[in-house]
Structure formats: C-alpha cells, structure tokens
C-alpha positions as CSV (number, residue, x, y, z in Angstrom):
1,X,93.7,52.6,134.0
2,X,97.1,53.4,132.4
3,X,95.8,52.7,129.1
4,X,92.9,55.2,129.3
5,X,95.2,58.0,130.5
6,X,97.7,57.7,127.4
7,X,94.5,57.3,125.5
8,X,93.1,60.5,127.0
9,X,96.3,62.4,126.5
10,X,96.6,61.1,122.8
11,X,93.1,62.6,121.9
12,X,94.1,65.9,124.0
13,X,97.2,66.2,121.8
14,X,95.4,65.4,118.5
15,X,92.9,68.1,119.4
16,X,95.6,70.8,120.3
17,X,97.4,70.1,116.8
18,X,94.1,70.0,114.6
19,X,92.7,72.9,116.5
20,X,88.9,73.3,117.3
21,X,87.5,74.7,114.2
22,X,89.7,78.1,114.4
23,X,90.2,79.6,111.2
24,X,92.3,82.2,109.8
25,X,91.3,86.0,109.5
26,X,89.2,87.2,106.7
27,X,90.9,89.0,104.1
28,X,90.2,91.9,101.8
29,X,90.6,91.3,98.3
30,X,93.5,93.8,97.2
31,X,94.3,94.1,93.6
32,X,95.8,97.0,91.6
33,X,98.3,98.1,89.2
34,X,102.0,99.0,89.0
35,X,103.5,101.5,86.4
36,X,107.0,102.3,86.1
37,X,108.0,105.6,84.2
38,X,104.4,105.6,82.9
39,X,104.4,102.1,81.7
40,X,102.7,98.8,83.1
41,X,105.3,96.8,84.6
42,X,105.3,93.1,84.0
43,X,106.9,90.4,85.9
44,X,107.4,92.5,89.3
45,X,106.7,91.2,92.8
46,X,104.5,93.4,95.0
47,X,104.5,92.7,98.6
48,X,103.0,94.2,101.8
49,X,105.0,93.8,105.0
50,X,103.1,94.6,108.4
51,X,104.8,97.6,110.0
52,X,106.8,96.9,113.2
53,X,104.4,96.2,116.2
54,X,101.3,95.5,114.2
55,X,99.2,92.8,115.7
56,X,97.1,90.6,113.1
57,X,98.4,92.0,110.1
58,X,100.3,89.3,107.6
59,X,102.6,89.8,105.0
60,X,101.0,89.4,101.2
61,X,102.5,89.4,97.6
62,X,101.5,89.1,94.3
63,X,103.1,89.2,90.6
64,X,102.1,91.9,87.8
65,X,100.9,90.4,84.3
66,X,101.5,92.4,81.1
67,X,99.3,95.2,82.1
68,X,101.1,95.9,85.3
69,X,97.9,94.2,87.3
70,X,98.1,92.1,90.3
71,X,96.3,90.7,93.0
72,X,97.9,90.1,96.7
73,X,97.6,86.9,98.3
74,X,98.1,86.0,102.1
75,X,99.6,82.6,103.0
76,X,99.0,81.8,106.6
77,X,101.3,79.9,109.2
78,X,99.2,76.7,108.9
79,X,99.4,76.6,105.0
80,X,96.3,78.1,104.1
81,X,96.4,80.8,101.7
82,X,93.7,83.6,100.7
83,X,93.4,86.0,98.2
84,X,93.7,89.4,99.5
85,X,95.2,90.8,102.9
86,X,94.2,91.0,106.3
87,X,93.5,94.6,107.6
88,X,96.4,96.7,109.1
89,X,99.4,99.1,108.3
90,X,101.8,98.0,105.9
91,X,104.9,98.8,104.3
92,X,104.6,98.1,100.2
93,X,107.7,96.7,98.4
94,X,108.3,96.4,94.5
95,X,111.1,94.2,92.9
96,X,111.7,93.0,89.5
97,X,114.5,90.5,89.4
98,X,116.6,89.5,86.0
99,X,115.8,86.0,85.3
100,X,118.4,83.6,86.4
101,X,120.4,81.7,83.8
102,X,120.1,77.9,83.9
103,X,123.1,76.8,86.2
104,X,125.6,74.5,84.8
105,X,125.1,71.0,86.4
106,X,128.6,70.7,87.1
107,X,129.2,67.4,85.3
108,X,132.2,67.5,83.2
109,X,132.5,65.7,79.7
110,X,135.4,63.1,79.9
111,X,135.9,63.7,76.5
112,X,136.8,67.3,76.9
113,X,140.2,67.3,78.5
114,X,141.1,67.2,82.3
115,X,138.1,67.3,84.8
116,X,140.1,68.6,87.7
117,X,141.2,71.9,85.3
118,X,137.8,72.5,84.8
119,X,136.8,72.4,88.3
120,X,139.7,74.7,89.1
121,X,138.5,77.2,86.6
122,X,135.0,77.2,87.7
123,X,136.2,77.8,91.3
124,X,138.2,80.5,90.3
125,X,135.6,82.2,88.3
126,X,133.3,82.3,91.5
127,X,135.8,83.4,94.1
128,X,136.8,86.2,91.6
129,X,133.0,87.5,91.2
130,X,132.4,88.6,94.8
131,X,130.6,91.7,93.8
132,X,127.7,90.3,92.3
133,X,126.3,88.5,95.1
134,X,122.7,88.2,94.0
135,X,120.3,88.5,90.9
136,X,120.0,91.8,89.3
137,X,117.3,94.1,90.2
138,X,115.5,95.5,86.9
139,X,114.1,98.6,88.6
140,X,115.4,101.0,91.0
141,X,116.4,99.3,94.3
142,X,114.9,101.8,96.4
143,X,111.4,100.3,95.7
144,X,112.6,96.8,97.4
145,X,114.3,98.1,100.4
146,X,112.7,97.7,103.7
147,X,113.9,101.1,104.9
148,X,111.7,104.1,104.8
149,X,112.5,106.4,101.8
150,X,112.0,110.3,101.4
151,X,110.8,109.9,97.4
152,X,109.1,106.6,98.1
153,X,105.5,106.9,99.8
154,X,105.1,103.1,100.5
155,X,103.1,103.3,103.7
156,X,99.6,102.1,103.2
157,X,96.7,101.1,105.5
158,X,94.1,98.4,104.5
159,X,90.7,98.2,106.0
160,X,89.8,94.8,106.9
161,X,86.5,93.1,105.8
162,X,85.1,93.4,109.6
163,X,85.5,97.1,109.3
164,X,83.3,97.4,106.1
165,X,85.8,96.6,103.3
166,X,85.3,93.9,101.0
167,X,88.0,95.2,98.3
168,X,90.6,97.5,98.0
169,X,92.6,98.9,94.9
170,X,96.5,99.6,95.3
171,X,97.9,101.8,92.6
172,X,101.6,101.9,92.7
173,X,103.4,104.6,90.4
174,X,107.4,104.3,90.0
175,X,110.1,106.1,88.5
176,X,113.4,105.1,87.5
177,X,114.6,108.3,89.5
178,X,113.6,106.4,92.8
179,X,110.4,108.6,93.2
180,X,106.9,106.5,93.7
181,X,104.0,106.5,95.8
182,X,101.6,103.3,96.8
183,X,97.9,104.4,97.4
184,X,94.9,102.4,98.5
185,X,91.5,103.4,97.2
C-alpha cells in the first residue's frame, strides 16, 4: 500500500512539473526600424517592458541590423521563446552600448618583473576609476531609461493575435537631443 501511495505521489509531481499541455500565449509578430538623427541605428537593443500592473504582457527585445531593422522576441519563464510580443501596454527602451574590450586574463608573465607589483598596480587602477562603473552608452541615455520622459514618447500598445492582429510595425525615431517617439502601426 505504501509503495502505491508513493508511486501515485510521484506521478502527481511529474504531471505538475511538466504541465498538462499548457502553452504560452500567442504573440503578435513585431518588427520595425530605429533611426537616430535620421540615420539607421545599427547594433542597438530595442526592448519593451510591460507597464506597471499589466497582466499577461511579457518583456521582449531585439537587436537592430545595419538598416536599423529589428524583430522582437519574447522569452517565457519556461524557456520557450517566440518571435513577437504578447498583446499589452509597454514602455519602449533603446540602448546602444560600446563594445567591451577583452579583459586582461590576470596572468602575469614571470619573465616581466615582480608579479605582486603588477597586481598592486592593477588594483590601484581599478580603485581610481570609480566614475566609469559600466559600459558607455553610444546614444542619448534618456532612451534607455525606465522613467517616463517629456521628450521621449515611448509608451505603446500592441494588439494581441486574439484581438485580430497578426503583425505590427514599431517605428522608433530618435535624436541626439533626447527627443524621440515610438509608434505602432
């Protein structure tokens, strides 16, 4: 009797973990372009984040190519990813970060002097550079902020596929001055 009870509990746990055929919500294919000072913006990350209190909406992101074109992709908590975005109200963010230099592997060539002096010099250099904490943003930082801005109209609504929309175009126009807009068509 005890073995049967344990076996039933194991089956119940397995069903709970794997689910009963439940799937993630459908997405609307969202693609678009980003221009910065009238030119296509290459290598930028476009992300959309659900507005506070939104239910069902999920963050999505994509990277721009040489023409400034991108397609958003949603990654769900279970690891599945789908092109597009779940319907909802979102805040748009755009950032373009400078490529990081390859870090020094920390290895010291024993033929090049005192290893402890090299270590002390590297620690000293790191502690002196407290202003530059992260990578440099190559476009106006207002576009990567989570806060609402006066000159950056970054609130959009995406209609879900269940509401009749299979595709949407997100056009993002940015200027070095910090003015910009994101529009869904």
